[in-house]
ZATINU-930559 format. One record per residue (C-alpha): residue number from 1; residue in one letter; z, x, y. Coordinates in Angstrom, 2 decimals, always signed. Example, Ala and Ser with C-alpha at 12.3 -4.5 7.8 and 13.67 -1.06 7.14 Angstrom:
BEGIN
R   i aa      up    east   north
R   1  A   +7.80  +12.30   -4.50
R   2  S   +7.14  +13.67   -1.06
//
This chain:
BEGIN
R   i aa      up    east   north
R   1  M  +27.21  +10.31   -5.95
R   2  L  +23.66   +9.02   -5.71
R   3  V  +20.36  +10.80   -6.34
R   4  D  +17.11  +10.24   -4.50
R   5  S  +14.87  +10.96   -7.45
R   6  H  +11.62  +10.75   -5.47
R   7  C  +10.93  +11.60   -1.83
R   8  H   +8.35  +13.57   +0.15
R   9  L  +10.22  +15.94   +2.43
R  10  D   +7.08  +17.99   +3.09
R  11  F   +5.36  +15.12   +4.89
R  12  P   +4.88  +15.51   +8.65
R  13  D   +7.28  +12.60   +9.26
R  14  F  +10.19  +14.98   +8.64
R  15  A   +8.85  +18.18  +10.17
R  16  D  +10.98  +18.12  +13.32
R  17  E  +14.31  +17.15  +11.78
R  18  L  +14.39  +18.18   +8.14
R  19  D  +17.84  +19.74   +8.40
R  20  D  +19.22  +16.53   +9.91
R  21  V  +17.51  +14.38   +7.28
R  22  V  +19.09  +16.36   +4.44
R  23  A  +22.46  +16.34   +6.22
R  24  R  +22.36  +12.56   +6.69
R  25  A  +21.60  +12.15   +3.00
R  26  G  +24.67  +14.20   +2.12
R  27  A  +26.83  +12.21   +4.52
R  28  A  +25.64   +9.00   +2.85
R  29  G  +26.67  +10.30   -0.58
R  30  V  +23.24  +11.39   -1.78
R  31  G  +24.02  +14.61   -3.59
R  32  L  +20.59  +15.50   -4.99
R  33  M  +16.99  +14.97   -3.93
R  34  V  +13.65  +15.70   -5.57
R  35  T  +10.76  +16.30   -3.19
R  36  I   +7.56  +15.38   -4.98
R  37  C   +4.28  +17.27   -4.99
R  38  T   +1.12  +15.24   -4.39
R  39  E   -1.36  +18.12   -3.95
R  40  V   -1.05  +21.30   -5.98
R  41  R   -2.77  +23.30   -3.26
R  42  K   +0.23  +22.51   -1.04
R  43  F   +2.80  +23.44   -3.67
R  44  D   +4.03  +26.57   -1.88
R  45  R   +5.11  +24.50   +1.10
R  46  I   +6.97  +22.06   -1.13
R  47  A   +8.65  +24.85   -3.08
R  48  A   +9.77  +26.44   +0.19
R  49  I  +11.63  +23.25   +1.12
R  50  A  +13.37  +23.20   -2.26
R  51  E  +14.32  +26.85   -1.83
R  52  R  +15.79  +26.10   +1.59
R  53  F  +18.35  +23.55   +0.36
R  54  D  +20.64  +23.97   -2.64
R  55  N  +20.59  +20.24   -3.43
R  56  V  +16.81  +19.75   -3.18
R  57  Y  +14.48  +20.29   -6.13
R  58  C  +10.73  +19.76   -6.47
R  59  T   +7.86  +18.96   -8.81
R  60  V   +4.27  +20.12   -9.16
R  61  G   +1.43  +17.65   -9.51
R  62  L   -1.59  +15.83   -8.11
R  63  H   -1.40  +12.22   -6.93
R  64  P   -4.13   +9.96   -8.37
R  65  H   -5.45   +9.41   -4.83
R  66  E   -6.25  +13.14   -4.79
R  67  A   -7.58  +13.40   -8.35
R  68  A  -11.10  +14.25   -7.24
R  69  T  -10.11  +16.72   -4.52
R  70  E   -8.92  +19.51   -6.83
R  71  P  -11.59  +19.64   -9.56
R  72  E  -10.32  +22.96  -10.91
R  73  L   -6.83  +21.67  -11.64
R  74  D   -5.91  +21.81  -15.32
R  75  T   -2.87  +21.97  -17.55
R  76  A   -2.66  +25.76  -17.40
R  77  R   -2.43  +25.78  -13.61
R  78  L   +0.30  +23.14  -13.64
R  79  I   +2.29  +25.11  -16.19
R  80  D   +1.93  +28.26  -14.13
R  81  R   +3.32  +26.56  -11.00
R  82  A   +6.08  +24.93  -13.06
R  83  R   +7.61  +28.36  -13.70
R  84  H   +9.12  +28.25  -10.21
R  85  P  +12.92  +27.96  -10.64
R  86  K  +13.24  +24.87   -8.43
R  87  V  +10.54  +22.89  -10.27
R  88  V  +12.16  +20.18  -12.37
R  89  G   +9.23  +17.85  -13.14
R  90  I   +5.48  +17.44  -13.50
R  91  G   +3.74  +15.06  -11.10
R  92  E   +3.38  +12.78   -9.47
R  93  S   +0.29  +11.80  -11.37
R  94  G   -1.05   +8.61  -12.86
R  95  L   -3.39   +5.74  -12.13
R  96  D   -3.92   +3.80   -8.91
R  97  Y   -6.56   +1.08   -9.23
R  98  Y   -5.39   -0.71   -6.08
R  99  Y   -7.00   +1.76   -3.69
R 100  D   -9.33   +3.60   -6.09
R 101  H   -9.44   +6.61   -3.77
R 102  S  -10.61   +8.69   -6.76
R 103  P  -12.88   +7.65   -9.64
R 104  R  -10.89   +6.07  -12.46
R 105  D  -12.21   +8.45  -15.12
R 106  E  -11.10  +11.39  -12.98
R 107  Q   -7.67   +9.85  -12.47
R 108  Q   -7.32   +9.44  -16.22
R 109  R   -8.47  +12.98  -16.96
R 110  K   -6.02  +14.53  -14.50
R 111  F   -3.24  +12.29  -15.72
R 112  R   -3.74  +13.50  -19.29
R 113  A   -3.65  +17.10  -18.04
R 114  H   -0.26  +16.38  -16.46
R 115  I   +1.00  +14.80  -19.67
R 116  A   -0.01  +17.91  -21.58
R 117  A   +1.84  +20.08  -19.06
R 118  A   +4.95  +17.92  -19.36
R 119  R   +4.78  +18.11  -23.13
R 120  E   +4.40  +21.91  -23.15
R 121  T   +7.02  +22.68  -20.50
R 122  G   +9.53  +20.06  -21.60
R 123  L   +9.79  +18.86  -17.99
R 124  P   +9.70  +15.12  -17.28
R 125  L   +6.49  +13.50  -16.12
R 126  V   +6.64  +11.63  -12.79
R 127  V   +4.25   +8.69  -13.13
R 128  H   +2.54   +6.76  -10.35
R 129  T   +1.01   +3.48  -11.47
R 130  R   -0.42   +0.61   -9.46
R 131  D   -2.66   -2.23  -10.64
R 132  A   -3.38   -0.29  -13.82
R 133  D   -0.90   -1.72  -16.31
R 134  A   -3.22   -2.02  -19.32
R 135  D   -4.75   +1.45  -19.02
R 136  M   -1.39   +3.02  -18.23
R 137  A   +0.24   +1.48  -21.30
R 138  A   -2.68   +2.52  -23.51
R 139  I   -2.68   +6.14  -22.30
R 140  L   +1.09   +6.49  -22.58
R 141  E   +1.03   +5.13  -26.13
R 142  E   -1.87   +7.30  -27.19
R 143  E   -0.48  +10.46  -25.65
R 144  M   +2.99   +9.87  -27.07
R 145  R   +1.40   +9.79  -30.53
R 146  N   -0.12  +13.19  -29.76
R 147  G   +3.33  +14.64  -29.08
R 148  A   +6.48  +13.42  -27.42
R 149  F   +7.21  +13.91  -23.73
R 150  T   +9.73  +12.51  -21.27
R 151  G   +9.16  +10.90  -17.92
R 152  V   +9.77   +8.19  -15.35
R 153  L   +7.60   +5.46  -13.88
R 154  H   +8.48   +5.93  -10.24
R 155  C   +8.63   +3.29   -7.48
R 156  F   +8.13   +0.69  -10.16
R 157  S   +6.30   -2.44   -8.99
R 158  S   +4.26   -3.31  -12.08
R 159  G   +4.77   -6.07  -14.60
R 160  R   +7.72   -6.45  -16.91
R 161  E   +5.52   -5.83  -19.96
R 162  L   +4.70   -2.32  -18.77
R 163  A   +8.37   -1.63  -18.05
R 164  E   +9.32   -2.73  -21.56
R 165  K   +6.53   -0.61  -23.06
R 166  A   +7.66   +2.44  -21.10
R 167  V  +11.28   +1.98  -22.18
R 168  A  +10.18   +1.56  -25.81
R 169  L   +8.38   +4.90  -25.50
R 170  G  +11.56   +6.57  -24.25
R 171  L  +10.64   +6.66  -20.56
R 172  Y  +12.70   +5.71  -17.50
R 173  I  +12.13   +3.27  -14.65
R 174  S  +12.84   +4.21  -11.02
R 175  L  +13.38   +1.56   -8.37
R 176  S  +12.64   +1.95   -4.66
R 177  G  +13.30   -0.08   -1.53
R 178  I  +10.81   -2.68   -2.77
R 179  L  +13.73   -4.04   -4.78
R 180  T  +15.28   -5.30   -1.51
R 181  F  +12.13   -7.00   -0.19
R 182  K  +12.20  -10.76   +0.21
R 183  K   +9.21  -11.47   -2.03
R 184  A  +10.14   -9.04   -4.83
R 185  D  +11.67  -11.62   -7.19
R 186  D   +9.55  -10.50  -10.15
R 187  L  +10.65   -6.91   -9.67
R 188  R  +14.29   -7.97   -9.46
R 189  E  +13.89   -9.83  -12.75
R 190  T  +12.43   -6.68  -14.31
R 191  A  +15.29   -4.61  -12.91
R 192  M  +17.71   -6.96  -14.65
R 193  A  +15.89   -6.56  -17.96
R 194  V  +15.66   -2.75  -18.09
R 195  P  +18.62   -1.16  -19.94
R 196  M  +21.09   +0.43  -17.53
R 197  D  +20.73   +3.80  -19.21
R 198  R  +17.04   +3.91  -18.24
R 199  L  +17.31   +3.19  -14.50
R 200  L  +16.95   +5.58  -11.57
R 201  V  +16.84   +4.94   -7.82
R 202  E  +14.63   +6.53   -5.19
R 203  T  +13.27   +6.14   -1.68
R 204  D   +9.66   +7.35   -1.93
R 205  A  +10.40   +8.39   +1.67
R 206  P   +8.90   +8.27   +4.22
R 207  Y   +7.52   +5.02   +2.78
R 208  L   +9.06   +1.68   +1.77
R 209  A  +12.32   +1.69   +3.72
R 210  P  +14.69   -0.83   +2.17
R 211  V  +16.29   -3.76   +3.94
R 212  P  +18.05   -3.47   +6.44
R 213  N  +15.77   -0.62   +7.58
R 214  R  +12.45   -2.15   +6.56
R 215  G   +9.70   -1.24   +9.01
R 216  K  +11.33   +2.07   +9.91
R 217  R  +10.55   +5.50   +8.54
R 218  N  +12.36   +5.83   +5.24
R 219  E  +14.58   +8.82   +4.40
R 220  P  +16.80   +9.86   +1.46
R 221  A  +20.02   +8.49   +3.01
R 222  F  +18.57   +4.98   +2.71
R 223  V  +18.62   +5.09   -1.09
R 224  V  +22.15   +3.69   -0.78
R 225  H  +20.66   +0.30   +0.16
R 226  T  +18.46   +0.18   -2.93
R 227  A  +21.41   +1.22   -5.07
R 228  A  +23.57   -1.49   -3.48
R 229  K  +20.98   -4.16   -4.27
R 230  L  +20.71   -2.93   -7.86
R 231  A  +24.51   -2.96   -8.21
R 232  E  +24.54   -6.53   -6.89
R 233  L  +21.86   -7.62   -9.34
R 234  R  +23.53   -5.94  -12.30
R 235  Q  +26.97   -7.16  -11.19
R 236  V  +28.58   -3.74  -11.34
R 237  P  +30.59   -1.86   -8.71
R 238  M  +28.59   +0.46   -6.49
R 239  A  +30.55   +3.46   -7.78
R 240  E  +29.61   +2.56  -11.34
R 241  L  +25.96   +2.15  -10.39
R 242  G  +26.01   +5.57   -8.76
R 243  R  +27.65   +7.17  -11.78
R 244  V  +25.22   +5.65  -14.27
R 245  T  +22.02   +6.35  -12.33
R 246  T  +23.14   +9.93  -11.65
R 247  E  +23.90  +10.47  -15.32
R 248  N  +20.50   +9.01  -16.20
R 249  F  +18.82  +11.34  -13.71
R 250  L  +20.57  +14.42  -15.08
R 251  R  +19.75  +13.39  -18.65
R 252  L  +16.07  +13.18  -17.75
R 253  F  +15.77  +16.04  -15.27
R 254  T  +17.54  +18.60  -17.42
R 255  A  +16.47  +21.54  -15.24
R 256  V  +18.63  +20.26  -12.38
R 257  A  +22.00  +21.90  -12.03
R 258  A  +24.63  +19.15  -11.84
R 259  P  +26.72  +19.59   -8.67
R 260  S  +30.36  +20.43   -9.23
R 261  A  +32.92  +17.78   -8.34
R 262  A  +34.41  +18.05   -4.88
//
């Protein structure tokens, strides 16, 4: 079995065929999916999707692009939403200095609020980071000293130093279809260096469809291609890669009910 640890099933790209998308994932061997919240004000819609499918879970959080659009968001509100029975993580939240759609100080403030919510609830933090390696490493280190929390750096595309820092802090690294892209040699080297027991796979659908579907709308079924590339790089059978990454996911996302064997 494989897990798509990060997708966005609430996005309009899936509105007309959500049942088929989830069914295709199952047919491809993807047994679990986590649909990720990017705007807390839209949480009810995301939770409704998770309620609709037994094998779909969700998170609650505010993407750094949206950090300035919900000024009232704080740790207490995140914790309140996290009481929903299908919520298994806090985020995505983090730092994105590539686009800078929100002021950096506001991104950092909201990110720390998410960390506090993850620490208090015991749910893993889903971290978005782009072009912010130094600040991300510094905040993670500082906040970990304030009290331990768990989490994953999703759709990892940053430098190896940040990956190693995250692993040293007890966090996980999730790899997306970028791993299959022609010019992603640095990322493939990082994927080889991360311990196997800290790796997850994801789609970030509808974005970043892996080869051989690059350029198309991504969907959870396509996580098999990312997993196949990772298995090739790590020189392990696909079945072993699936077993390990699923075990890693269930170790991190402890609120997810492991599916019974067929």
